[in-house]
N, C-alpha and C positions, 0 to 999 in steps of 0.2 A: 503495499499497500504507498505511495507515494504522500509525502508529509505536502500540507498546503504551506505553497507558497508566501509568501508577507508580500503584497500589493506594494510596487513606489512610486514613486513622484520623485517628479525632478524642476530643477529652475534653472534661469539663465545668467548670470549673477549684471546686475545693470551700472551705469557707470554712476548712481547715487549710492553705490553699497562699493564702490571699489576699497580695497584695503581697509576695510571692517575685520572683527573677529567674526567666525561661522555662530560662533552662539547669537552674538549681536546680527546677525543674519534674520535670527528663528523669531527673535524677540519682535523683529521689525511684521516679516513676514507669514511667521507661521506662530503668533501669539501664545498660544495657549498648549503649546509644549511643553512638559515638564524639564527641564537643566536633567535631573536625573535622567529621562527618557532618552535623551540625546547622548547622555556617557554611553550608556547602554550600547544604543547606535553602535556611534562609535568605535566601543571595544571590540563589538562581533564585525566591527567589517562594511557597516551594512551600509553608510555615511561615506559616500566619495564624490570626490571637484577631478573633474575630465578624469575619469576613469582610476583612482587612486583612492587609497585610504584618507580619508580626513579625520583631523581631532577637531576637537570644536575648539579647542583656542587657535587655527589655523586663519592667515589671515586670506581673506581673500579678493579673486582681483576681477574685473568687467571681462567679458564675457566665456569665463569657465562655465562648468554645467555641472552643476549639484548633482544627485541621486542621493533621495533617503524615503523611509520608508512613508507609509498614508499613515500618523498619527492617530493613537484609536480616535471614537467619538466623544468616549468622555473629553479628551485632552483637551481637542477642538473644541467641547460645547466650551470650555472656561473662560471666562470672561476676562479680558487683559485693564489690568490696573487703567484710572484715569485717572488726570490732575485737576484738581479743580477748575472749574473754569473763570478764565482771568478778568478781573472786573476792570473798568475806563481808569482808575486809579492806578492798577499794575499795569496797565499797558503804559498809563506817564511816568509812573515810575521808571520802568525796564530803559525807558527811550532818552528821562531824562539821563541816565547815564551813562550812556553811548559819546566813546569819544574817538574811535575808529571803526570803520565798517570797509571793509573790500568783498570781494570773490567768497577769497576762504578763509575771512575770520573778520570778529568784532573784539575792539577792547572796550569794554566797563572802566567808567573809575566806582569803583565799589563802596557802595555808603559804609559807613560805621554800624555796625550792632547788625548790619543783614548778614543771615549765613551763607554761604556759599550752597548747598547741600542741604536737605530736609533730614529730618533723624528723629529720635523720641522728640517727641514736646515738640518739634520744630518743624510750622506749614508752613511761613513765608521766610521764604527764599529765593536765591537767583533762581536757580535750575526751575524753578515750577514758573518762572519770571520768561524761559528763554524763548516761547510760543510769541510770543509776541515781538521778536527780533527777529523770526524767522523769513518775514520779507519775499523775495520772489526767488529765496533758495528748494529745493527741493525736495530735502529734510528738515527734521527739528535740527537749531547748530546745541554745541555740544560741548560739558565742558572735558578742559583738558589740563586744567591744574588748580588752587584751591588755594584761600586766606582764608587766613582764624575771622572769628563772624564778628570781630573789636578790631581785626586789623583793616584798613579801609584802600583803593587805589586801583592799579591799573590789574585788572584780569582778563584773563585770554580763551576766547569762546572760539572755537573751531564750525567756521559756516558747510563744511560738507566733511565726508568721513577718510578721503587719502587726507585733508587738511589736518585732522584732528588724529590721524596715527602720524603724520611728519613732523606733527605739534610736541606732540606725547613721546617723538624716538628724541627731540629735540632737547627738552628737558633731565631723562633720563641719560646722555649724553651730555650734561648741563653744560651744551654751547647756546643755552637759551643767559642771557646776561637779566639780571633782575636785580635795582637799586632802593633800599627803600629809608627814607628818613627817618630817627626816631626823637623823640625829648628823653633822655636820661636824667637820671640824679648820680648830682657828683658831677665831675668831671674825670676823667684815668687819666694816670699820672703820664700812659704814653698817648698819643695826642694820632699815631697814627700804628695803625699795628695789624697782625689774624691775631686771631681767640683757637687754637687749636685743644679742643678739648669731650672726650665720646658722651655723647646722650644714650642713657635706657630707658624705657618704661620706670615711675616711682612704684614703688610694691604699694597693693591698696587702696591705688587711686583711679581701680579700673582701669587700667592704660588712658587715661584721662592726664598723667598731670608726669611728664619727665627729670629728669636730673641727671648732672654728672654724675659720672659712672663710670669703671674702669675698664669694666665687662662689655660698655653701651659702643654702638658703633661712631667709626669715627665722625669726624661735624667738627668742620673748620667756616671760620667767620673773620670780613675781613673787616675794617672798621674804621673810620677817620670822624677825627672832633671836626666840624664847621664853624664852629663858635661858642664860645662861653659866657653862660650871666656868673660872673664872679669864681666863687665855688660851689654854687648851690646847683647846679643842672648845666647840660651839653647837648648842646645840638647835633647829631651827629648823622653820618650817614654809613650804612652796612652795605655787604653782601655776604651773600648766603652761597659758600662753596661745594656744601650739600644741603641735601632737602631735609632733614629731619625735623619733624616735630614742636612747633615750638619751640623751635631752632635758636633764632634772634633772642627772645623774651628768657630763654633760661640762658646763654652765654655773658646778656648782659648782665646777666639779675647773680652769673657765678662771680664774674671777677669785683660784683661790690658796686655794680650802672645797675640797677634797672629802671625797666622801660616806665614813664610816668604814668599814673594810673592802670599799672599791673600788678593788682595786690593774691596775684594767683602766683605769682614768682617773686615777687616785693614785698609782700607783706603790709604790713603797713610805711615802710619806708618807702613807696612808693610812688606817696602821693608828693605835691607841696603842698604849701599855704598862700593863700591871696587866693587875688583869680584866679591862677590854673585849674583848668575842668580834668574833675574827678576820671575822665573818660582813655579809652586806652591813644598814648600818643605816637603808635607805629603806622605807619604807610607807604603802601608799593608807589613808591615818587615813578620809576620808571622801566619799561621793557621792551628791554631789547631781543629780537630772535628770527632767526632765519625766514626768509615766505619762501612755501612752494613753489611758487612761480613763478619763482627768483628775485634777487634784492632782500633788504631788510623790514620789519616792521619795527619801527622805534620810537614808541609812544609813552607820552610825559603825563603825570596824572596832575590835577592841582590838590592842594592839601584840604578836607575837611573845615568846617567854623571853625569847631572845637580846639584844632591845629592851628591855623590858622591867628588865632584869636591867643592861642599862646605863646607863638613865636614872635607876635607885638606886645605880649608880655613883658617876654624877660627879655626884649631888647634885641631880639633875632637883627640883621639884614637878610631880608630872603635873598637877594645876587649873590650871597655867600655861595649859596647852596648848587650855584648853576657849573660850577668846578668840579666836576664825581673824581673818584677815588684812581681809576683807568685813563684817566683824560690825556695822560702823556704817551702813551700805546699808540692812540688815535690819530698820533698829530699836532699842531698847534693849537689851544685855547682860541674860539671866539674874543674880539675883541673885550663885546661885553663882561666877557668867562673868564680874561687876561688882566681886568681892570680888576675885578672883584677879589684877583690874585694876591695882587698886590695890596689893595687896604688891607685884605685880611692880615698881612705879614704886615705890612706898617704896626696895627691895633697891635701886635702880639708885640712888638717890638717899647711899643707905645708903657702896656701895661708892664713890660720887665725890668724898664723906666722906675715906673710908678713904686718897685720895689712889691710884688705882686709874689706869691710863693710859685718858684722858677725848679720846677722839678726836671725829669729827660724831657716834657715835653718842650723844647725849643729844638731839640737837638734831634727826638728820635727820629727814624727811618722805616722807610713801608715793612724793612726785612727783620725790623720786632717783631717778637713771636710770643704771647700772653699765651701762660701754658707749658712751654718750653725753654727746653735751656737754653741759655743764646750761647753760639757759635764764641769759639776762644779767638782771643786777638789774635794777630799774627804775631809772632817774637820780632824783632830789631835786631839787626845785626851790631854791634857794638865793634867799635875801629881798635883797633890792637894798642896797647899801649905799654908794653913790656912786663906788665906788673902779672902774676899769675891771678887768677880771680880766686875771690876766698868763697869757702866752701860752704854750700848753701844747707843750716839747718831743714830739718822735716819739720814738715808742720803736725801738731797735736790737731788739729781741727780741718780736713780736706773739704775740700769748699764742694757744696752741693748746692743742684739750680734749685731755686728758689720758685717752691709751687704756685701757683695762683690759684688753685680751683676755690 
């Protein structure tokens, strides 16, 4: 007696699905098919692309022929999840955040307090507003990275599956450059450097909080002090060289300068007195990433109202933020930026002459590392004097690298 054959279905991958994962294709075109069933089909070889066995994580390409079993009736009848309908206020909010749009990408200036994605008790978020930004694209826009709920600034959205795959690869291989602005409590002794401290999930926090730990994942952040308000606060530029959860917030708190408003990692010491807002002062200022069609997307996002008010209250000159950490590598700065740099340098000289605290700030270099031992200075070659050098007494206290954790 012959075994009953499973009925098969097939489809040709369209242009709008080029570059997406196979399981994502099923969510779009066979939304009632359970993921567990897809995995079983893949293991048994019943899913094929152009005649070859396929896995649910495979990236598909336009023109490929997909062959699959016909899903059971009960699976087909399962309704797909539907988001709540957008109101006029939702559409207006989404459009008000738009700062860049082309055929492949959208960049939003995300508001502080607006979550990037939904979760437990989180119904209002950027992902839920993306239908308002579909415009003439054949598919719904897709998030390719995220910002913390209370962090504002540049957030990239892909308009096509091909662009989503491209941008995701750029973020994973660190070719995308993200620049943040923050106001921190106190002033770092070293004006520009790199924080190199491993991060891990803090036990007992349910994965919601990170901390510095030797067994954690390697985490690096470059920073530069843009300006200072005496010794009480500093305006800093931050560049994450790795992409760990809450990395910038944990690193700044770990070196003793928590971001203003970050009670989660800085406790009560993360708040300034007076008119300074208690909201988080962390802003995704600039995003630079290669475009899938050639060229570069380079977008800057204006700071939110509470951040701008704090810059003004602390006496920070917005023009000083125009020169970035890696501007020297991209060629000479524009005239306005050069003027700002000269102004900042003159201001440092005036402060030094007034007798303010002068640590290593004035002589620090971009190669300074926080969290690592400094490289040994090169030995100087002494000129011959004809005398025998005195024997060096062994030190009773060998020098150890200073810890910054």
